[in-house]
C-alpha positions in Angstrom: -0.2 0.2 -0.2 1.3 3.4 -1.2 1.8 5.8 1.8 2.7 9.4 1.7 4.2 10.7 4.9 4.7 14.6 5.8 6.6 16.4 8.4 4.9 19.9 7.0 1.6 21.5 6.2 -0.8 19.1 4.3 -0.6 19.3 0.5 -4.8 19.1 0.0 -6.6 22.0 2.8 -10.0 22.6 3.0 -11.1 26.1 2.0 -14.1 26.4 4.5 -12.3 25.1 7.6 -8.9 24.6 7.1 -8.4 20.8 7.7 -5.2 19.4 5.5 -5.3 16.1 3.7 -2.3 14.0 2.4 -4.5 12.7 -0.6 -6.8 15.1 -2.8 -9.6 12.0 -2.9 -9.3 12.5 0.9 -10.1 16.3 1.1 -13.0 15.4 -1.8 -14.5 13.5 0.8 -14.2 16.0 3.4 -15.4 19.0 1.5 -19.1 16.9 1.3 -19.3 17.2 5.2 -19.6 21.2 4.4 -21.6 20.9 1.0 -24.5 18.1 2.6 -23.5 16.1 -0.8 -24.5 12.2 -0.4 -23.5 10.5 -3.7 -24.2 7.0 -2.9 -27.7 6.0 -2.4 -29.0 2.5 -1.1 -31.1 0.7 -3.8 -32.9 -0.9 -1.1 -34.6 2.2 0.7 -33.1 5.3 -1.3 -31.0 6.6 2.0 -28.2 8.5 0.7 -24.6 8.4 2.2 -21.3 10.6 2.5 -19.2 7.9 2.1 -19.1 4.4 -0.1 -17.8 2.2 2.7 -21.2 3.7 5.0 -23.5 2.8 2.1 -22.1 -0.8 2.1 -22.3 -1.1 6.0 -25.7 0.2 6.1 -26.8 -2.2 3.1 -26.1 -5.1 5.6 -28.7 -3.9 7.7 -30.9 -5.1 4.7 -29.7 -8.6 4.5 -29.0 -8.6 8.6 -25.2 -9.7 7.8 -22.8 -8.6 10.7 -19.8 -9.8 9.7 -17.9 -8.1 12.9 -19.0 -10.2 16.2 -17.7 -9.7 19.6 -15.9 -13.4 20.9 -17.1 -12.5 24.6 -20.9 -12.6 23.9 -21.5 -13.0 20.4 -23.1 -10.0 19.3 -22.9 -8.9 15.3 -22.1 -5.8 13.8 -22.1 -4.2 10.4 -19.1 -2.5 11.3 -15.3 -3.2 12.6 -16.0 0.3 14.6 -19.0 -0.4 16.0 -17.6 -3.8 17.5 -14.5 -2.1 18.8 -17.1 0.9 20.7 -18.8 -2.4 22.0 -16.0 -4.2 23.4 -15.7 -1.3 26.1 -18.6 -2.4 27.9 -16.8 -5.3 28.6 -13.7 -3.8 29.5 -14.7 -1.1 31.3 -12.6 1.3 29.2 -14.2 5.5 28.7 -11.5 6.9 26.7 -13.2 9.9 26.0 -12.8 12.7 28.8 -15.4 15.3 29.5 -13.1 18.8 29.7 -15.4 20.4 31.6 -15.8 17.9 34.3 -14.4 14.6 35.4 -16.8 12.3 33.9 -15.2 9.9 31.4 -17.6 8.1 28.4 -17.1 5.0 26.4 -18.0 6.5 23.1 -17.5 9.9 21.5 -20.9 10.6 20.8 -21.8 10.1 24.4 -19.4 12.6 25.3 -20.4 14.9 22.7 -24.1 14.6 24.1 -22.6 15.3 27.9 -20.9 18.6 26.5 -25.0 19.9 25.9 -25.5 19.7 29.3 -22.8 22.4 30.5 -24.0 24.6 26.7 -27.8 23.8 27.6 -28.1 22.7 23.7 -30.8 21.0 22.3 -30.3 20.8 18.3 -32.5 17.6 18.0 -36.3 19.1 17.5 -39.1 16.5 16.6 -40.6 18.2 13.6 -44.3 16.7 14.8 -44.5 18.5 18.1 -41.2 20.9 18.0 -40.0 19.4 21.6 -35.9 19.3 21.4 -34.1 16.9 22.7 -30.0 17.1 23.4 -29.5 13.4 21.8 -31.0 12.2 18.1 -32.0 8.8 19.4 -33.7 9.9 21.8 -35.9 12.6 19.3 -36.3 9.6 16.9 -37.6 7.6 20.1 -39.8 10.2 21.0 -41.3 10.3 17.2 -42.6 6.9 17.7 -45.0 8.4 20.2 -47.0 10.2 17.3 -46.7 6.8 15.0 -47.3 4.3 17.9 -44.8 2.0 15.3 -43.7 -1.7 16.8 -41.4 -2.5 13.6 -39.7 -5.3 15.7 -41.7 -8.1 16.6 -40.8 -11.4 18.9 -42.2 -14.8 17.9 -43.9 -14.4 21.5 -46.0 -11.5 19.7 -44.9 -8.9 21.5 -43.4 -5.7 19.3 -41.1 -3.2 20.1 -40.2 0.3 19.2 -36.2 -0.2 18.2 -34.0 -3.6 17.2 -32.2 -3.7 20.5 -34.9 -4.1 22.9 -36.0 -6.8 20.7 -32.7 -8.5 21.1 -32.8 -7.8 24.6 -36.0 -8.9 25.2 -35.2 -12.4 23.3 -32.7 -12.8 26.0 -35.6 -13.4 28.6 -36.7 -16.9 26.5 -33.0 -18.2 26.2 -32.0 -17.0 29.3 -28.6 -15.7 27.9 -26.6 -12.8 30.0 -23.4 -12.1 28.0 -22.2 -9.0 30.0 -19.9 -9.5 32.7 -19.2 -7.4 35.3 -15.2 -6.7 34.9 -14.9 -6.0 38.9 -17.1 -8.7 40.4 -18.0 -10.9 37.6 -21.3 -10.8 37.8 -23.5 -11.5 34.6 -26.5 -9.8 33.1 -28.8 -10.0 30.3 -29.1 -5.9 29.0 -26.3 -4.0 28.9 -28.6 -1.2 30.5 -28.1 -3.1 33.4 -24.3 -3.7 33.5 -24.0 -0.2 33.7 -25.9 0.4 36.5 -24.7 -2.0 38.6 -20.9 -0.8 37.8 -22.4 1.9 39.2 -22.3 0.8 42.5 -18.3 -0.2 42.5 -17.8 3.2 40.9 -20.5 5.9 42.2 -21.1 7.1 38.3 -24.7 7.3 37.4 -25.1 6.6 33.6 -28.3 7.4 32.8 -29.4 11.0 32.1 -33.0 12.4 31.7 -33.0 13.8 27.9 -35.3 17.0 29.5 -33.1 18.2 32.2 -29.5 17.6 33.8 -30.4 15.0 36.2 -28.4 11.6 36.3 -29.5 7.9 37.3 -27.6 4.8 38.3 -30.6 2.9 37.0 -32.4 3.4 33.9 -35.7 2.5 35.4 -35.6 5.3 38.0 -34.6 7.7 34.9 -37.5 6.6 33.2 -39.8 6.8 36.1 -38.4 10.3 36.7 -39.1 11.7 33.2 -42.9 11.2 33.9 -42.0 14.6 35.7 -41.6 16.2 32.3 -44.9 15.2 31.2 -48.2 17.1 31.1 -50.2 13.4 31.3 -51.4 12.2 35.0 -52.5 8.5 34.7 -53.5 8.1 38.0 -57.0 9.7 39.1 -58.4 10.2 42.3 -62.1 8.5 42.0 -63.6 11.0 45.0 -62.0 14.1 43.5 -60.5 13.7 40.5 -56.9 14.8 40.9 -54.6 13.1 38.9 -50.9 11.9 39.9 -47.9 11.2 38.2 -47.2 8.1 40.1 -49.3 5.3 41.9 -47.8 5.6 45.0 -48.8 9.0 45.4 -52.3 8.5 44.4 -52.3 5.7 47.2 -51.2 8.7 49.9 -53.3 10.6 48.4 -56.3 8.2 49.3 -55.5 8.5 52.7 -56.6 11.9 53.4 -60.3 10.8 52.3 -59.9 7.7 54.1 -59.3 9.8 57.3 -62.2 12.7 56.6 -64.6 9.7 56.2 -63.1 6.7 58.4 -63.3 4.3 55.1 -60.8 3.4 52.8 -61.5 4.5 49.6 -60.5 1.3 48.1 -63.9 -0.4 51.1 -65.8 2.6 49.8 -65.3 1.4 45.7 -65.7 -2.4 46.6 -69.0 -1.2 48.6 -70.2 1.0 45.8 -69.8 -1.6 43.2 -71.5 -4.1 45.2 -74.3 -1.9 46.3 -74.6 -1.5 42.1 -75.0 -5.3 42.2 -77.6 -5.8 44.4 -81.3 -6.3 43.0 -83.6 -3.2 43.9 -85.6 -3.8 47.2 -88.6 -1.2 45.6 -91.9 -3.4 45.6 -93.2 -3.8 41.8 -96.3 -2.3 41.2 
């Protein structure tokens, strides 16, 4: 393979940002970042890409070909770079430190989205309702709330909005636990459980609310917290109609009525249902 080595300025430089390249073809590829040109189109879904290599990796998603597989858990990937990123789950390596605080991240994209916490920027708006997100993946997941799409389904009939969630669900049938803690060797089925478990050793809180800057050690706690940002109050009191985000808060509120009447709310409801089912005692004419 022919390579050029330069000890001075690169011979080909971008006129817009000044970045230098050893080969003219690499400069041309880079210039598409500024122009937005995507000359490589997928024949299956018509999606376009800036680089031919990215198109080839994308085409494997249609064929389900995963030529790069993890030797520890067997998970397959369409690109070598994705496998390299995944291997850090098992090793615990976090090579991307934040220059603003003491946190480090497994993926460069995670660092970039984290840095938006320091700037307050939310660059990804939902095209349906205008709600803005820090992370593009969070915005995409939010969009499915509008469409109700569940394109990934298990043989048991359960549907999922993301393929990664389907893969996690399938392990509930197989019992597979491919993610091992590098500190204590405990194994987990979903990667999220491993990450939250590792927080016990490191004190880290890896799950970030996309609405605010609050962090959580467990994904379930983050999802529960996210309800405070939504207008819905799914749990309502049968006596006064007051709504609550959490079922536990409704139970606490029901005690207010129980103290004033001396009858617990659940018992009043049971008595009311019983009375409605009893036949009328009025005499018939």
